[in-house]
C-alpha positions in Angstrom: 149.7 86.8 95.0 146.4 88.1 93.4 147.0 85.7 90.4 147.2 82.7 92.8 144.1 83.9 94.7 142.2 84.4 91.5 143.2 80.9 90.2 141.9 79.5 93.5 138.6 81.3 93.0 139.1 83.6 96.1 139.3 86.7 93.9 137.0 86.9 90.9 138.5 88.2 87.6 137.2 91.2 85.9 134.2 90.9 83.5 135.3 89.8 80.1 136.0 92.6 77.7 134.9 92.6 74.1 137.6 91.4 71.8 138.5 93.2 68.6 141.0 92.5 65.8 143.7 95.0 64.8 146.2 95.0 61.9 149.8 94.6 62.9 152.5 97.0 62.3 155.4 94.8 61.2 159.0 96.2 61.6 161.8 95.1 59.3 162.8 91.5 60.0 166.1 90.8 61.7 168.4 88.0 60.7 169.9 85.6 63.2 173.3 87.2 62.4 172.1 90.7 63.6 174.1 91.9 66.7 173.7 94.7 69.1 176.7 96.4 67.4 174.7 96.6 64.1 171.3 97.2 65.6 172.0 98.9 69.0 168.7 100.8 69.3 166.3 98.0 68.6 168.4 95.5 70.5 168.3 97.6 73.6 164.6 98.4 73.3 163.8 94.7 73.0 165.1 94.1 76.5 162.3 96.2 77.8 159.9 93.5 76.7 159.9 90.3 78.8 158.4 86.9 78.0 157.6 83.9 80.0 158.0 80.9 77.8 155.5 78.6 79.4 155.6 74.8 78.6 153.3 72.0 79.6 154.9 68.6 79.7 153.7 65.0 79.9 155.8 62.1 78.6 156.9 63.7 75.3 160.3 62.1 75.6 163.8 63.4 75.1 163.4 63.4 71.3 161.1 66.4 71.7 162.3 68.0 75.0 166.0 68.1 74.3 165.8 70.3 71.2 163.2 72.5 72.8 165.1 73.1 76.0 168.4 73.6 74.1 166.8 76.1 71.8 165.1 78.1 74.5 168.3 78.2 76.7 170.2 79.4 73.6 167.9 82.2 72.5 165.8 83.6 75.4 167.1 86.8 76.9 168.2 87.5 80.5 165.0 89.5 81.0 162.9 86.4 80.1 162.1 83.2 81.9 161.2 79.6 81.1 158.4 78.0 83.1 157.7 74.3 82.9 154.6 72.6 84.4 154.9 68.8 84.3 151.9 66.5 84.6 154.0 63.9 86.7 155.7 62.4 83.7 156.8 58.8 84.2 158.3 58.0 80.8 162.0 57.4 81.5 163.6 59.7 78.9 161.2 62.5 79.8 162.0 62.1 83.5 165.7 62.1 82.7 165.5 65.2 80.5 163.5 67.2 83.0 166.1 66.2 85.7 168.9 67.3 83.4 167.5 70.7 82.6 165.2 71.8 85.4 167.9 73.7 87.2 167.8 76.1 84.3 164.2 77.1 84.6 161.2 77.5 86.9 159.8 73.9 87.4 156.7 72.6 89.0 154.6 69.5 88.9 150.8 69.3 88.9 148.3 66.7 87.7 146.3 67.5 84.6 143.2 66.0 86.0 141.7 65.9 82.5 141.3 69.7 82.4 143.5 71.6 80.0 142.1 75.0 80.7 142.5 74.8 84.4 146.0 73.4 83.9 147.1 76.2 81.7 145.7 78.8 84.1 147.8 77.3 86.8 150.8 77.6 84.5 149.9 81.3 83.8 149.9 81.9 87.6 153.5 80.8 87.8 154.6 83.3 85.1 156.0 86.7 86.1 156.9 88.4 82.8 155.0 91.0 80.7 153.9 88.4 78.1 153.3 84.7 78.2 154.1 82.4 75.3 152.5 79.0 75.9 154.4 76.3 74.0 153.6 72.6 73.8 156.5 70.3 74.6 156.5 68.8 71.1 156.9 72.2 69.4 159.9 74.4 68.3 160.6 77.9 67.1 162.9 79.0 64.3 165.8 81.1 65.6 164.7 84.3 63.9 161.4 84.1 65.9 163.2 85.2 69.0 164.8 88.2 67.3 161.6 89.4 65.7 158.8 88.8 68.1 159.8 91.5 70.6 160.1 94.0 67.8 156.5 93.2 66.9 155.4 93.6 70.5 157.2 97.0 70.7 155.5 98.2 67.5 152.1 97.0 68.7 151.8 97.7 72.4 147.9 97.7 72.2 147.8 94.0 71.2 147.0 91.7 74.1 146.8 88.4 72.2 148.8 87.3 69.2 147.6 84.3 67.1 150.7 82.4 65.9 150.7 80.3 62.7 151.8 76.7 63.2 153.6 74.6 60.6 152.5 71.0 61.1 154.4 68.3 59.4 154.4 64.5 59.5 157.7 62.8 59.1 156.2 59.6 57.7 153.2 60.9 55.7 152.8 59.0 52.4 151.3 59.9 49.0 148.5 57.5 49.8 147.7 59.5 53.0 147.5 62.6 50.9 145.4 61.0 48.1 142.9 59.7 50.7 142.6 63.1 52.3 143.6 62.0 55.7 145.3 65.3 56.3 145.0 68.6 54.5 148.5 69.1 53.0 149.5 72.2 51.0 152.2 72.5 48.3 154.9 73.0 51.0 153.9 69.8 52.8 152.4 71.7 55.7 149.3 70.3 57.3 146.1 72.3 58.0 148.0 75.5 57.3 148.1 78.2 58.7 146.6 76.5 61.8 146.6 79.6 63.9 147.2 79.1 67.7 146.3 81.7 70.4 149.6 81.4 72.3 151.2 84.8 73.0 149.3 87.1 75.3 149.8 89.7 77.9 150.2 88.5 81.5 147.1 90.3 82.8 144.3 88.9 85.1 141.6 89.3 82.4 143.1 86.8 80.0 142.3 83.1 80.9 142.0 79.7 79.4 138.5 78.2 79.4 137.4 74.7 78.6 138.4 71.2 79.9 139.2 69.9 76.4 140.1 72.0 73.3 140.6 75.0 75.6 140.3 78.5 74.3 141.6 81.9 75.3 139.2 84.5 76.7 139.3 88.0 78.2 141.5 89.7 75.6 140.7 93.1 74.0 142.9 93.8 71.0 144.1 90.7 69.2 146.1 90.2 65.9 147.4 87.5 63.6 151.1 87.1 62.9 151.9 86.6 59.2 152.3 83.0 57.9 154.1 83.5 54.6 157.3 82.0 56.0 158.6 80.4 59.1 159.8 83.6 60.9 156.7 84.0 63.0 155.6 80.3 63.1 155.5 77.5 65.6 157.2 74.4 64.1 155.3 71.2 65.0 156.8 68.0 63.7 155.1 64.7 64.4 154.7 61.1 63.3 151.5 59.4 62.4 151.8 57.2 65.5 152.2 60.1 67.9 149.2 61.9 66.2 147.1 58.7 66.7 148.1 58.3 70.3 147.2 61.9 71.1 143.8 61.5 69.4 143.2 58.4 71.5 144.1 60.3 74.7 141.8 63.2 73.9 138.9 60.7 73.3 139.4 59.4 76.9 138.6 62.9 78.1 135.3 63.3 76.2 
């Protein structure tokens, strides 16, 4: 209840604390084939850490939502939850996909009203687990991520905010695009790498999003960066040039 009252401005949040960076303790990585039978201690301990996978949606379409929802439903634990906040999507395949899956997660609709920070704070208020992982509807995670992130949380209980590397790719990028420097592309074909995103944070009143556009996280104390040498701890963000262009045009309407 306090989270809702705070969101509405009835309760003021605590004064911002000074953030400071810490180095992560990284446990040994687990493979997707690891089972409770082979790793009983770590598997049982991981259940003590709960995550709200929080997703904002607006007309991304089935091409993005189907694989994301299927992946989350396959890999999230019974101690976790999926929370979806929809900005009244009206694109047919988006509406159909939400209708198909919304019985499997917490679902609510709210207008964006041109304010991403306020929108994500409302989403935070719907979340009930120890950590929140804010995911955009056109993003994915590799299967090993789900196995390893809770081990990192257990090994680093002081960390309140994890910056997650994001692997951006364009399905239709050309050599000409690269030559002209339209996107910064590395040898792996990743764009703007490591493109760190502040996405995983403790579900505490002090941590909030601020800013109408290009919103940022505030209120955290200890924060850390997940490694970006492979895809284990990365967000996967695949786009086309057309989708990138349309999103840029939408952002310009909010300036």
